[in-house]
FIKOL-19195 format. One record per residue: residue number from 1; chain; x, y negated, z negated of N, C-alpha, C in turn. Coordinates in Angstrom, 2 decimals. Example, Ala and Ser with C-alpha at 12.3 -4.5 7.8 and 13.67 -1.06 7.14 Angstrom:
site i 1	ch A	neast 13.19	nnorth 5.69	nup -7.80	caeast 12.30	canorth 4.50	caup -7.80	ceast 13.20	cnorth 3.30	cup -7.80 .
site i 2	ch A	neast 12.85	nnorth 2.25	nup -7.08	caeast 13.67	canorth 1.06	caup -7.14	ceast 12.90	cnorth -0.03	cup -7.87 .
//
This chain:
site i 1	ch A	neast 116.63	nnorth -104.15	nup -97.89	caeast 116.13	canorth -104.71	caup -97.70	ceast 115.49	cnorth -105.44	cup -98.77 .
site i 2	ch A	neast 115.24	nnorth -107.15	nup -98.78	caeast 115.38	canorth -107.42	caup -100.29	ceast 113.77	cnorth -107.10	cup -100.57 .
site i 3	ch A	neast 113.42	nnorth -106.96	nup -102.18	caeast 112.09	canorth -106.85	caup -102.45	ceast 111.07	cnorth -108.17	cup -102.73 .
site i 4	ch A	neast 109.77	nnorth -108.19	nup -102.52	caeast 109.35	canorth -109.53	caup -102.36	ceast 109.34	cnorth -110.30	cup -103.70 .
site i 5	ch A	neast 109.49	nnorth -111.23	nup -104.31	caeast 109.56	canorth -111.34	caup -105.27	ceast 107.53	cnorth -111.89	cup -106.08 .
site i 6	ch A	neast 107.76	nnorth -111.30	nup -106.52	caeast 106.11	canorth -111.50	caup -106.76	ceast 106.45	cnorth -112.77	cup -108.77 .
site i 7	ch A	neast 104.59	nnorth -112.77	nup -108.61	caeast 105.31	canorth -113.91	caup -110.13	ceast 104.22	cnorth -113.37	cup -111.11 .
site i 8	ch A	neast 104.71	nnorth -113.21	nup -112.27	caeast 103.03	canorth -112.40	caup -113.06	ceast 102.74	cnorth -113.97	cup -114.22 .
site i 9	ch A	neast 102.13	nnorth -115.51	nup -114.04	caeast 102.08	canorth -115.85	caup -114.56	ceast 100.77	cnorth -115.95	cup -115.38 .
site i 10	ch A	neast 100.53	nnorth -116.93	nup -116.70	caeast 99.81	canorth -116.91	caup -117.47	ceast 100.54	cnorth -116.14	cup -118.62 .
site i 11	ch A	neast 101.02	nnorth -115.51	nup -119.49	caeast 101.62	canorth -115.02	caup -120.09	ceast 101.82	cnorth -115.66	cup -121.41 .
site i 12	ch A	neast 101.96	nnorth -114.96	nup -122.42	caeast 102.12	canorth -115.47	caup -123.84	ceast 103.72	cnorth -114.79	cup -124.11 .
site i 13	ch A	neast 104.65	nnorth -115.35	nup -124.70	caeast 105.98	canorth -114.55	caup -124.52	ceast 106.14	cnorth -114.86	cup -125.85 .
site i 14	ch A	neast 106.38	nnorth -114.44	nup -127.32	caeast 106.91	canorth -114.16	caup -128.60	ceast 108.87	cnorth -115.12	cup -128.65 .
site i 15	ch A	neast 108.34	nnorth -115.55	nup -129.94	caeast 109.87	canorth -116.08	caup -129.77	ceast 109.72	cnorth -115.83	cup -131.53 .
site i 16	ch A	neast 111.59	nnorth -116.61	nup -131.56	caeast 112.23	canorth -116.20	caup -132.09	ceast 111.80	cnorth -116.91	cup -133.61 .
site i 17	ch A	neast 110.37	nnorth -117.61	nup -133.63	caeast 110.58	canorth -118.39	caup -134.63	ceast 108.94	cnorth -117.62	cup -134.72 .
site i 18	ch A	neast 108.58	nnorth -116.71	nup -134.83	caeast 107.49	canorth -116.23	caup -134.32	ceast 105.95	cnorth -117.35	cup -133.93 .
site i 19	ch A	neast 106.40	nnorth -117.49	nup -132.45	caeast 105.40	canorth -118.53	caup -132.32	ceast 105.24	cnorth -117.57	cup -131.07 .
site i 20	ch A	neast 104.71	nnorth -118.86	nup -129.81	caeast 104.51	canorth -117.90	caup -128.53	ceast 104.53	cnorth -118.84	cup -126.92 .
site i 21	ch A	neast 104.70	nnorth -119.24	nup -126.43	caeast 105.30	canorth -120.11	caup -125.96	ceast 103.88	cnorth -119.12	cup -124.09 .
site i 22	ch A	neast 103.61	nnorth -120.12	nup -123.69	caeast 103.24	canorth -119.87	caup -122.38	ceast 104.29	cnorth -119.73	cup -121.48 .
site i 23	ch A	neast 104.43	nnorth -118.45	nup -120.29	caeast 104.85	canorth -118.56	caup -119.58	ceast 104.66	cnorth -118.25	cup -117.59 .
site i 24	ch A	neast 105.72	nnorth -117.87	nup -117.01	caeast 105.69	canorth -116.80	caup -115.78	ceast 106.79	cnorth -116.87	cup -115.53 .
site i 25	ch A	neast 107.10	nnorth -115.20	nup -115.72	caeast 107.83	canorth -114.05	caup -115.31	ceast 108.23	cnorth -114.07	cup -113.50 .
site i 26	ch A	neast 108.84	nnorth -114.46	nup -113.31	caeast 109.96	canorth -113.93	caup -111.18	ceast 110.01	cnorth -112.55	cup -111.71 .
site i 27	ch A	neast 109.85	nnorth -111.22	nup -110.90	caeast 110.11	canorth -110.42	caup -110.47	ceast 110.06	cnorth -109.78	cup -109.46 .
site i 28	ch A	neast 111.13	nnorth -108.17	nup -108.72	caeast 110.36	canorth -107.45	caup -108.09	ceast 111.18	cnorth -106.03	cup -108.82 .
site i 29	ch A	neast 112.04	nnorth -105.42	nup -108.61	caeast 112.42	canorth -104.30	caup -108.74	ceast 113.12	cnorth -104.89	cup -110.61 .
site i 30	ch A	neast 113.32	nnorth -106.39	nup -110.66	caeast 113.76	canorth -106.79	caup -112.26	ceast 113.53	cnorth -108.08	cup -112.12 .
site i 31	ch A	neast 113.49	nnorth -108.49	nup -113.44	caeast 112.44	canorth -109.67	caup -114.03	ceast 114.10	cnorth -110.42	cup -113.71 .
site i 32	ch A	neast 113.64	nnorth -112.43	nup -112.53	caeast 115.29	canorth -112.98	caup -112.10	ceast 114.89	cnorth -114.50	cup -112.30 .
site i 33	ch A	neast 113.56	nnorth -114.29	nup -113.62	caeast 113.83	canorth -115.68	caup -113.65	ceast 112.31	cnorth -116.04	cup -114.73 .
site i 34	ch A	neast 112.32	nnorth -116.64	nup -116.19	caeast 110.99	canorth -116.60	caup -116.65	ceast 111.22	cnorth -117.86	cup -116.82 .
site i 35	ch A	neast 109.74	nnorth -118.68	nup -116.78	caeast 110.37	canorth -120.10	caup -116.83	ceast 108.71	cnorth -120.63	cup -117.59 .
site i 36	ch A	neast 109.21	nnorth -121.46	nup -118.62	caeast 107.98	canorth -122.05	caup -119.81	ceast 107.18	cnorth -122.52	cup -118.34 .
site i 37	ch A	neast 105.61	nnorth -122.75	nup -119.03	caeast 104.79	canorth -123.28	caup -118.52	ceast 104.21	cnorth -124.35	cup -118.63 .
site i 38	ch A	neast 104.33	nnorth -124.49	nup -120.12	caeast 104.22	canorth -125.83	caup -120.98	ceast 105.73	cnorth -125.91	cup -122.42 .
site i 39	ch A	neast 105.53	nnorth -126.39	nup -122.39	caeast 106.94	canorth -127.13	caup -123.38	ceast 105.84	cnorth -127.11	cup -124.65 .
site i 40	ch A	neast 105.60	nnorth -126.97	nup -125.18	caeast 104.83	canorth -126.96	caup -126.52	ceast 105.03	cnorth -125.51	cup -127.32 .
site i 41	ch A	neast 105.16	nnorth -124.89	nup -128.40	caeast 105.57	canorth -123.62	caup -128.71	ceast 104.30	cnorth -123.52	cup -129.61 .
site i 42	ch A	neast 103.43	nnorth -122.44	nup -129.19	caeast 102.14	canorth -122.44	caup -129.66	ceast 102.72	cnorth -121.56	cup -131.16 .
site i 43	ch A	neast 101.26	nnorth -121.42	nup -132.69	caeast 101.14	canorth -120.67	caup -133.50	ceast 100.74	cnorth -119.81	cup -133.10 .
site i 44	ch A	neast 100.31	nnorth -118.70	nup -133.77	caeast 99.08	canorth -116.91	caup -133.14	ceast 98.14	cnorth -117.71	cup -133.91 .
site i 45	ch A	neast 97.80	nnorth -118.30	nup -134.80	caeast 96.55	canorth -119.20	caup -135.81	ceast 95.53	cnorth -119.79	cup -134.55 .
site i 46	ch A	neast 96.37	nnorth -120.88	nup -134.12	caeast 96.25	canorth -122.04	caup -132.55	ceast 95.89	cnorth -120.80	cup -130.80 .
site i 47	ch A	neast 95.92	nnorth -119.60	nup -131.07	caeast 95.31	canorth -119.10	caup -129.81	ceast 94.19	cnorth -118.11	cup -130.25 .
site i 48	ch A	neast 94.19	nnorth -118.11	nup -132.16	caeast 93.20	canorth -116.60	caup -132.23	ceast 91.74	cnorth -115.86	cup -131.04 .
site i 49	ch A	neast 91.36	nnorth -117.72	nup -130.95	caeast 90.22	canorth -117.34	caup -130.25	ceast 89.96	cnorth -117.77	cup -129.03 .
site i 50	ch A	neast 88.73	nnorth -117.08	nup -128.31	caeast 88.98	canorth -117.03	caup -126.46	ceast 89.04	cnorth -118.45	cup -127.08 .
site i 51	ch A	neast 87.42	nnorth -120.08	nup -127.87	caeast 87.81	canorth -121.02	caup -127.29	ceast 89.01	cnorth -121.84	cup -127.37 .
site i 52	ch A	neast 89.75	nnorth -121.44	nup -128.50	caeast 91.39	canorth -122.22	caup -128.42	ceast 91.97	cnorth -122.21	cup -127.49 .
site i 53	ch A	neast 91.83	nnorth -120.78	nup -126.72	caeast 93.39	canorth -120.44	caup -124.96	ceast 92.19	cnorth -121.41	cup -124.27 .
site i 54	ch A	neast 91.00	nnorth -121.08	nup -124.61	caeast 90.48	canorth -122.33	caup -123.30	ceast 90.38	cnorth -123.96	cup -122.94 .
site i 55	ch A	neast 90.81	nnorth -124.26	nup -124.82	caeast 91.85	canorth -126.16	caup -124.70	ceast 92.58	cnorth -126.14	cup -124.43 .
site i 56	ch A	neast 93.52	nnorth -124.94	nup -124.49	caeast 95.22	canorth -124.98	caup -124.34	ceast 94.62	cnorth -124.94	cup -122.58 .
site i 57	ch A	neast 93.70	nnorth -124.26	nup -121.56	caeast 94.13	canorth -124.06	caup -120.20	ceast 93.89	cnorth -125.17	cup -119.34 .
site i 58	ch A	neast 92.83	nnorth -126.16	nup -120.10	caeast 92.20	canorth -127.09	caup -120.14	ceast 93.22	cnorth -128.57	cup -119.87 .
site i 59	ch A	neast 93.60	nnorth -128.14	nup -120.73	caeast 95.27	canorth -129.25	caup -121.29	ceast 96.79	cnorth -129.21	cup -120.02 .
site i 60	ch A	neast 96.75	nnorth -127.93	nup -119.19	caeast 97.68	canorth -127.48	caup -118.73	ceast 97.39	cnorth -127.41	cup -117.31 .
site i 61	ch A	neast 98.13	nnorth -128.11	nup -116.46	caeast 98.03	canorth -128.79	caup -115.44	ceast 98.55	cnorth -127.63	cup -114.34 .
site i 62	ch A	neast 98.10	nnorth -127.04	nup -113.19	caeast 98.44	canorth -125.77	caup -112.68	ceast 99.60	cnorth -126.09	cup -111.81 .
site i 63	ch A	neast 100.37	nnorth -124.45	nup -112.50	caeast 101.76	canorth -125.14	caup -111.37	ceast 101.29	cnorth -124.83	cup -110.05 .
site i 64	ch A	neast 101.53	nnorth -125.42	nup -108.62	caeast 101.59	canorth -124.73	caup -107.73	ceast 103.22	cnorth -123.46	cup -107.36 .
site i 65	ch A	neast 102.62	nnorth -122.20	nup -107.16	caeast 103.61	canorth -121.53	caup -106.13	ceast 103.58	cnorth -121.57	cup -104.80 .
site i 66	ch A	neast 104.57	nnorth -121.02	nup -103.81	caeast 104.59	canorth -120.72	caup -102.98	ceast 103.43	cnorth -119.97	cup -102.10 .
site i 67	ch A	neast 102.58	nnorth -120.30	nup -100.87	caeast 101.41	canorth -119.62	caup -100.83	ceast 101.46	cnorth -118.65	cup -99.83 .
site i 68	ch A	neast 102.75	nnorth -117.66	nup -99.97	caeast 103.15	canorth -116.27	caup -99.85	ceast 103.92	cnorth -115.49	cup -100.93 .
site i 69	ch A	neast 103.86	nnorth -116.20	nup -101.47	caeast 104.07	canorth -115.28	caup -103.13	ceast 102.71	cnorth -114.73	cup -103.98 .
site i 70	ch A	neast 103.12	nnorth -113.90	nup -103.71	caeast 102.21	canorth -112.38	caup -104.62	ceast 101.81	cnorth -113.68	cup -106.04 .
site i 71	ch A	neast 101.24	nnorth -113.65	nup -106.54	caeast 100.39	canorth -114.30	caup -107.94	ceast 100.24	cnorth -113.15	cup -108.58 .
site i 72	ch A	neast 100.17	nnorth -112.52	nup -109.96	caeast 99.29	canorth -112.27	caup -110.87	ceast 98.96	cnorth -112.84	cup -112.31 .
site i 73	ch A	neast 97.68	nnorth -112.45	nup -111.62	caeast 97.32	canorth -113.27	caup -113.81	ceast 97.61	cnorth -112.72	cup -115.38 .
site i 74	ch A	neast 97.85	nnorth -113.11	nup -115.45	caeast 99.22	canorth -112.88	caup -116.70	ceast 97.34	cnorth -113.22	cup -118.26 .
site i 75	ch A	neast 95.91	nnorth -113.25	nup -118.19	caeast 95.20	canorth -113.99	caup -118.72	ceast 95.74	cnorth -113.69	cup -120.75 .
site i 76	ch A	neast 96.80	nnorth -114.65	nup -120.48	caeast 97.09	canorth -115.18	caup -121.68	ceast 97.25	cnorth -113.40	cup -122.46 .
site i 77	ch A	neast 97.80	nnorth -113.35	nup -122.08	caeast 98.24	canorth -111.84	caup -122.84	ceast 99.28	cnorth -112.32	cup -123.34 .
site i 78	ch A	neast 99.73	nnorth -111.18	nup -124.44	caeast 101.07	canorth -111.13	caup -124.74	ceast 102.36	cnorth -110.32	cup -123.90 .
site i 79	ch A	neast 103.14	nnorth -110.53	nup -123.67	caeast 103.79	canorth -109.61	caup -122.82	ceast 105.37	cnorth -108.83	cup -123.28 .
site i 80	ch A	neast 105.74	nnorth -107.63	nup -123.89	caeast 106.79	canorth -107.86	caup -124.60	ceast 107.50	cnorth -107.16	cup -123.40 .
site i 81	ch A	neast 108.90	nnorth -107.29	nup -122.55	caeast 109.29	canorth -106.83	caup -122.12	ceast 110.55	cnorth -105.59	cup -122.48 .
site i 82	ch A	neast 110.68	nnorth -104.45	nup -121.91	caeast 111.52	canorth -103.73	caup -121.94	ceast 110.70	cnorth -101.93	cup -123.27 .
site i 83	ch A	neast 109.46	nnorth -103.21	nup -123.71	caeast 109.22	canorth -102.49	caup -124.98	ceast 108.85	cnorth -101.08	cup -125.19 .
site i 84	ch A	neast 109.11	nnorth -100.48	nup -125.78	caeast 108.76	canorth -98.91	caup -125.75	ceast 108.11	cnorth -98.48	cup -127.10 .
site i 85	ch A	neast 107.61	nnorth -97.64	nup -126.91	caeast 107.05	canorth -96.99	caup -128.07	ceast 107.72	cnorth -94.88	cup -128.33 .
site i 86	ch A	neast 108.32	nnorth -94.98	nup -129.34	caeast 109.77	canorth -94.41	caup -129.44	ceast 109.26	cnorth -93.18	cup -129.96 .
site i 87	ch A	neast 107.78	nnorth -93.23	nup -131.20	caeast 107.53	canorth -91.74	caup -131.56	ceast 106.73	cnorth -90.83	cup -131.23 .
site i 88	ch A	neast 106.23	nnorth -90.09	nup -131.32	caeast 106.10	canorth -88.28	caup -130.77	ceast 105.26	cnorth -88.03	cup -131.15 .
site i 89	ch A	neast 104.26	nnorth -86.87	nup -131.79	caeast 103.94	canorth -85.83	caup -132.00	ceast 103.44	cnorth -84.56	cup -131.39 .
site i 90	ch A	neast 104.99	nnorth -83.87	nup -132.47	caeast 105.59	canorth -82.88	caup -132.01	ceast 104.01	cnorth -82.25	cup -133.25 .
site i 91	ch A	neast 103.67	nnorth -80.46	nup -132.17	caeast 102.76	canorth -79.54	caup -132.66	ceast 103.65	cnorth -78.58	cup -133.26 .
site i 92	ch A	neast 104.80	nnorth -78.18	nup -133.50	caeast 105.97	canorth -77.37	caup -134.26	ceast 105.04	cnorth -76.49	cup -135.82 .
site i 93	ch A	neast 105.68	nnorth -74.93	nup -135.37	caeast 104.14	canorth -74.09	caup -136.08	ceast 104.87	cnorth -74.10	cup -137.03 .
site i 94	ch A	neast 104.27	nnorth -74.07	nup -138.53	caeast 105.09	canorth -74.21	caup -139.86	ceast 104.84	cnorth -76.33	cup -140.53 .
site i 95	ch A	neast 104.47	nnorth -77.12	nup -138.95	caeast 104.36	canorth -78.01	caup -140.14	ceast 104.07	cnorth -79.80	cup -139.28 .
site i 96	ch A	neast 102.56	nnorth -78.33	nup -139.73	caeast 101.12	canorth -78.71	caup -139.16	ceast 100.32	cnorth -79.67	cup -140.50 .
//
């Protein structure tokens, strides 16, 4: 049985130029598609305050998604797909 596609929208993705783009991520058990919601690539300083982000939101035309699709609002948080924190704290005797 196929999994239902969900959409994580209004998230920021880092770019190769160290900026961010606003995107929607379509997924089920895997990421199926990443779609830019706004053509502009923002610099971090352009989105550092809540007021800055509100101005950007006002200028974005709201994309409509199919009504039966589960939409999750990412609230303009940064998404880092597949990132893990690989360090651990060992409590090995003698190395305190």
